[in-house]
N, C-alpha and C positions, 0 to 999 in steps of 0.2 A: 625228745623234749627241741624244741627251735627257739631263736636264739631272737632278741628283740631287736638286737643292735649289729651291725654289719660290720665288716670285719676292715671296711675304712673307714665309718666312724670311728671305732674302736681306735684305729692309727689318727686323725684325730682330735680324739679328745683327752690320751692317755700318756704315758711319759717312755708310751714303745716307741724304739721309732721308728722307717718306713723301712727299715731291712728289717726289721724281725717277719718272722714268720708268726704271723695272726693264727693260722689256723692252731695254732699249739693253745690258744686263748682260748678258744670256742668251746671247750667244755667248761672252765668257768666265767665266763660270760651267765650261761646257764646258770648252774650253783649259784651266779650275785645275783641275778634277778628272782628266782624265787627266793633267798636268803634277805634280798634288802630292799627288792621292789614291786614283788607283787603284793607283800601287804599292805603293802599305800594305793598302790593302781586296785586292788579287790579283783576276786576272780573273773566276774562279769567283760570287767575294761581288760582284763590280762586275756580270757579265752579268745576277746573279740579282734583283741591284735597279734595272738598266734594265728588265727585262723586266717584274716587276712593277710599278715604275711605270705602265710603257707599258698595264699590264693592267689599272690601276685595284684592284690585290691585293694594295699593301703589306702582309705580317705584321704582326703588332705588336712579333715582335726585331728585323724592316728598319728600319720605321718610329721606334726608339729610334736604333739607330743613324744615322739622317739627320739627325734632332736631335740629336742630339753631332756632327754633326761636321760640321753648319751657318754657325755660328760660323765655324769655320776655311776653308772654302768659301767666305763669303762674302767675309773681305779675304782669301782668294786671287784671288777673281773682282774685287774691288776692284782688286786692286796689280796684274793682268795688263792 
């Protein structure tokens, strides 16, 4: 499973401190995105985002989308 947001975005948009090892949260990011974000974005867009993230070819529009969902996804990951 590919997380939609980076460790940097998690630190930037969640209550975890800069000293926290965000690598521990990565499994929770993917769980949170499947439980709370995937249904909203839909399977087609989720697949597009995952493919672009994996290939490091994220479009400007999708980069902006990731930045906009980062706060919610960060909090959902911490909540999980």
